[in-house]
Each structure stands twice: as structure tokens, then as C-alpha cells.
C-alpha positions as CSV (number, residue, x, y, z in Angstrom):
1,M,-4.0,93.3,85.3
2,S,-3.8,94.8,89.0
3,E,-1.4,97.4,89.4
4,E,-0.4,96.0,92.6
5,N,0.5,92.5,90.5
6,N,2.0,94.4,87.6
7,P,5.6,94.0,88.1
8,F,6.2,97.7,86.0
9,S,3.8,99.6,88.2
10,G,6.9,101.3,89.2
11,F,7.8,102.9,86.3
12,R,6.3,105.6,84.2
13,V,7.0,107.7,81.4
14,N,6.9,111.5,82.2
15,N,5.0,113.4,79.5
16,N,7.9,114.9,78.2
17,G,8.7,111.8,77.3
18,F,12.0,111.2,78.9
19,G,13.4,109.8,82.1
20,F,10.9,107.8,84.5
21,E,8.5,108.6,87.3
22,F,9.3,106.2,90.5
23,R,5.9,105.0,91.9
24,S,7.4,102.6,94.5
25,N,4.6,99.9,95.9
26,G,7.2,98.7,98.6
27,S,8.3,95.8,96.3
28,I,10.8,97.6,94.3
29,D,13.6,99.7,95.0
30,P,14.0,102.1,92.4
31,N,17.9,102.6,93.5
32,D,17.8,98.9,93.3
33,I,16.7,98.9,89.7
34,L,19.2,101.6,88.5
35,A,22.1,99.6,90.0
36,E,21.0,96.6,87.9
37,M,20.4,98.5,85.0
38,F,22.9,101.3,84.5
39,G,25.8,100.5,87.8
40,M,24.1,103.9,89.4
41,G,21.8,104.4,92.1
42,G,22.8,105.4,95.9
43,G,25.4,103.3,98.1
44,R,23.3,101.7,100.0
45,S,22.0,99.4,96.6
46,R,25.4,99.4,94.9
47,R,26.1,95.7,94.9
48,T,30.0,96.3,94.8
49,G,32.8,99.1,95.2
50,N,33.7,100.7,91.8
51,D,35.8,99.0,89.2
52,V,39.4,101.0,88.7
53,N,41.4,101.7,85.6
54,I,44.9,101.8,85.8
55,N,47.8,101.8,82.7
56,V,50.8,100.3,83.7
57,Q,54.2,100.8,81.5
58,L,56.8,98.2,81.5
59,S,60.2,97.8,80.2
60,F,60.6,95.2,77.3
61,L,62.0,92.7,79.4
62,E,59.5,93.3,82.0
63,A,56.6,92.2,79.6
64,V,58.4,89.2,78.2
65,N,59.9,88.0,81.3
66,G,57.3,88.7,83.9
67,C,57.4,90.6,87.0
68,K,55.7,92.0,90.4
69,K,54.7,95.9,90.0
70,E,52.8,97.8,93.3
71,I,50.0,99.7,92.1
72,R,48.8,103.2,94.4
73,Y,46.1,104.9,93.4
74,E,43.7,107.1,95.3
75,Y,40.0,107.2,94.9
76,V,36.6,108.9,97.1
77,S,34.6,107.1,98.7
78,R,31.9,108.2,100.2
79,Q,31.4,108.0,104.6
80,D,28.9,108.9,107.3
81,K,27.4,111.1,104.2
82,K,31.4,112.9,103.6
83,S,33.9,112.6,101.1
84,V,36.9,110.8,102.5
85,R,40.2,110.5,100.3
86,Q,41.4,106.9,100.4
87,V,44.7,105.1,99.2
88,K,45.3,101.9,98.0
89,N,47.9,99.6,97.3
90,V,48.0,96.6,95.1
91,K,50.6,94.2,94.7
92,V,50.1,92.6,91.0
93,D,52.1,89.5,89.4
94,I,52.4,90.3,85.8
95,P,52.6,87.1,84.1
96,A,55.3,86.3,81.9
97,G,54.6,87.4,77.8
98,V,52.0,90.1,78.2
99,D,52.1,92.7,75.6
100,N,50.7,96.0,75.1
101,G,47.1,96.5,74.5
102,M,46.6,93.4,77.3
103,T,44.6,93.9,80.1
104,I,44.5,91.9,84.0
105,R,42.3,91.8,85.8
106,V,42.7,91.7,89.8
107,P,39.0,90.7,91.1
108,E,38.5,92.7,94.5
109,Q,41.1,95.1,94.1
110,G,39.2,98.4,93.0
111,E,37.4,100.7,95.4
112,D,36.1,99.6,98.6
113,G,32.6,98.3,98.8
114,P,29.9,100.0,100.5
115,N,28.9,98.8,103.7
116,G,30.8,95.5,104.3
117,K,29.9,94.4,100.3
118,P,32.6,92.8,97.9
119,N,35.0,95.4,96.5
120,G,35.2,96.2,92.7
121,D,38.1,95.1,90.7
122,L,41.3,96.6,89.2
123,Y,41.8,96.0,85.6
124,V,45.9,96.8,84.7
125,S,46.3,97.9,80.8
126,I,49.6,97.0,79.9
127,V,51.9,99.7,78.0
128,V,54.9,98.1,76.6
129,Q,58.2,99.9,76.0
130,S,60.3,99.6,72.5
131,D,63.9,98.1,73.1
132,S,66.6,98.6,71.1
133,Y,68.4,95.1,70.2
134,F,64.7,92.8,70.5
135,R,61.9,93.4,68.2
136,R,58.7,91.9,69.1
137,E,56.0,90.1,66.8
138,G,53.8,88.2,68.6
139,L,55.3,85.6,70.1
140,N,58.3,86.0,67.9
141,I,61.5,88.0,68.7
142,Y,63.5,89.7,65.9
143,V,67.3,90.5,66.3
144,D,69.9,92.0,63.9
145,I,73.1,90.2,63.8
146,P,76.1,92.3,61.6
147,I,78.4,89.8,59.7
148,T,81.6,90.7,58.1
149,L,82.0,89.5,54.4
150,S,84.1,86.2,55.4
151,Q,81.8,85.2,57.5
152,A,79.1,85.5,54.7
153,L,81.3,83.5,52.2
154,L,82.8,81.4,54.8
155,G,80.3,80.8,57.3
156,G,81.9,81.2,61.4
157,T,80.0,81.8,64.4
158,V,78.2,84.7,65.9
159,E,77.4,85.8,69.4
160,V,73.6,86.2,69.7
161,L,71.8,87.6,73.1
162,T,68.7,85.4,73.6
163,L,66.1,86.3,76.2
164,D,67.7,83.4,78.1
165,G,70.9,84.5,77.4
166,L,74.1,85.1,74.9
167,V,74.1,81.6,72.7
168,D,76.7,80.9,70.1
169,M,75.3,80.3,66.4
170,K,76.9,78.5,63.3
171,V,76.3,81.0,60.1
172,P,76.7,78.8,57.3
173,A,78.7,79.2,54.4
174,Y,77.7,81.3,51.4
175,S,75.0,83.2,53.4
176,Q,72.5,85.6,51.5
177,P,72.4,89.5,53.1
178,D,69.2,89.9,54.8
179,S,69.1,85.9,55.3
180,R,67.3,85.0,58.4
181,L,68.3,82.0,60.9
182,V,65.5,81.0,63.2
183,M,66.2,79.6,66.6
184,K,63.0,77.5,68.0
185,G,61.3,78.1,71.4
186,K,63.8,81.1,71.9
187,G,61.0,83.7,71.4
188,V,58.4,84.7,74.2
189,K,56.3,82.5,76.5
190,D,52.4,82.4,76.0
191,P,51.0,83.7,78.5
192,N,47.7,82.0,78.2
193,N,49.4,78.9,77.8
194,A,53.0,78.7,79.7
195,R,54.1,75.4,77.9
196,S,54.2,77.1,73.8
197,R,56.7,79.3,73.1
198,G,57.7,81.7,70.2
199,N,61.1,81.6,67.7
200,L,63.8,83.8,68.1
201,I,64.4,85.2,64.6
202,V,67.9,86.1,63.3
203,N,68.7,88.4,60.4
204,L,71.8,88.4,59.3
205,K,73.0,91.8,58.0
206,L,75.8,92.1,56.0
207,K,78.6,94.4,57.3
208,M,80.9,95.9,54.7
209,P,84.8,96.9,55.2
210,T,85.1,101.0,54.5
211,T,88.8,100.7,54.0
212,L,90.9,97.6,52.7
213,S,94.9,97.3,53.5
214,D,96.7,96.6,50.7
215,K,96.9,92.2,51.1
216,Q,93.4,92.7,51.7
217,Q,93.2,94.4,48.0
218,Q,95.6,92.2,46.2
219,L,93.5,89.2,47.6
220,I,90.3,90.9,46.5
221,K,91.4,91.5,42.7
222,E,92.7,88.0,42.8
223,F,89.2,86.8,44.0
224,E,87.6,88.8,41.1
225,E,89.7,87.2,38.7
226,E,88.8,83.7,39.5
227,E,85.1,84.8,39.4
228,K,85.6,85.6,36.0
229,K,87.0,82.3,35.2
230,Q,84.2,80.5,36.9
231,K,81.6,83.0,35.0
232,G,79.0,80.7,37.2
233,S,79.9,81.8,40.8
234,V,77.3,84.9,40.7
235,N,73.8,83.3,39.1
236,S,72.6,86.7,37.5
237,R,71.6,87.6,34.1
238,P,73.3,89.8,32.1
239,F,71.5,93.5,32.4
240,S,71.0,95.3,28.6
241,L,70.3,99.1,29.5
242,E,69.3,99.2,25.4
243,Q,66.8,96.8,25.8
244,A,65.2,98.0,29.4
245,W,65.1,101.3,27.4
246,K,63.1,100.0,24.7
247,R,61.0,98.0,26.7
248,L,60.1,101.4,28.7
249,K,59.6,103.5,25.6
250,D,57.0,100.7,24.2
251,F,54.8,101.1,27.4
252,L,54.9,104.8,27.5
253,G,54.2,105.2,24.2
254,P,54.0,108.8,22.6
255,L,55.2,110.5,26.0
256,T,59.0,109.3,25.6
257,N,59.3,110.4,21.8
258,D,58.2,113.9,22.8
259,K,61.1,114.1,25.3
260,E,63.4,112.7,23.0
261,K,62.7,115.3,20.7
262,Q,62.7,118.0,23.5
263,T,66.3,117.1,24.5
264,N,67.8,116.8,20.9
């Protein structure tokens, strides 16, 4: 093949094995080749302006509800062979439901393109602050709600703060500590599907009293007496310390016997 018909005639490996030597025959611009392969080359050949990556910090509520953010950044461009500092302000719509590590692409809001060519893109990386009340896992939200002993035994109503406001939630009678109640559709909106939404999971935290009045003590003692009569109100197997100790000795073998000798 003749050199002028060879599409790779513009390349020659240097003697040291690294880099390229360009020998243009007029049909290939080395800067264009670099721009295509590596995003390099002179401003004359660059296809677009440079992309810009920015971290944006959001509060928990901004992230789950969506918000607008004005982003300001600086960069240096080349104009008439001089370096010129540029400042750009961009208003970005943050969709509801974004989370840590997500990136939003804003087309053509990066650095200006050279010689009237298209601008680069702006990439906004999301950083979400934690919240003292809400805890998020995926599209689900978790909250801890304290309940009293009487609410756990008899049932009742508690106020729960959701992403949509305060809601009265019924606590069923005989609720156990750390029980979970689910409010469907009260979680985070899916940023990729506005019709999809997670759940709100309520963890019931039993709050025991630190003091009791004389009347409360008397009522608890009466409750205890009734409990003893029923025998089945608390479903638990009697615990035998002797049997547990024997199982542990059988499992550990000689080690426990040696320790017993040392203590005797």
C-alpha cells in the first residue's frame, strides 16, 4: 500500500518505543487525532468545552423533597492566547429522592466551548447530610417512636412526623418492644420514577418509667399477682441455671474442670 493511501501514515513509533511522531500528509490533523483519542489537543481542535465536576451538599429534607440550587464555579479559559479567569453561575433543579453518591448531568453547563463550539457538561455529585429524626435506607424511611408501658399493653395513638407532615398512628394492644409498623407510600420518591415511593417504618421504643407513685406501685403489684394466677400471660420457658451450666461444662470439657479445681 502506498503511503499516501495508508490511513496510518501519519504515525510512526519513535526509536525509544514511546510516543508518536506525526508526519501529516495534509489529510490528518494530529491535534484532531489527540482530541478524538484522549480529549487532548489544541483549542482549535477540541470538539467541546471541558466538563466540570462539582460536589453539592444537601440537607436530608432537600434531598428527599427536591430543591433548586445555584452553583457557582470558576475556570480559566484561553482567549487570544491569554489565560482569562471565568465565573459561571448555573441554576440546577435537584429532583426529589436523590441520595448520596448520585450524579446529575446538566448538559452544556460546563466550560465554554472554544471558538463557538458547544460547551462542556456540568456533573453535580450529591452529598446528603444525616438527619436526627429520619433515617434512610434506599427508598424507605425509618423513625423511632417512644411509647409508654400502658400504650404497649392497652394500645393507643401516637403522633408520627412523616415527610408529608404529622400523622396519627394507632398502636395495637400488646405491642412488643421494638415492634415495627409500616406506613405504605410514606417513604422517599424514586428519582427515576415519580409514581414509585418507598415506605415509612416506625420502630416502637418502649419507654419505661424511672419513678412510680404509690398508687402506680400498688397497681403493678396487683398486676403481678394476677400474672402469677394466670401463669400463661407471659410465654417463656422456665430458665434452669444448673442445666445451662452442665451444658457449658460438657461443651468446654477439661477447661471448666481445671477452673473448678483452682477455685476450690
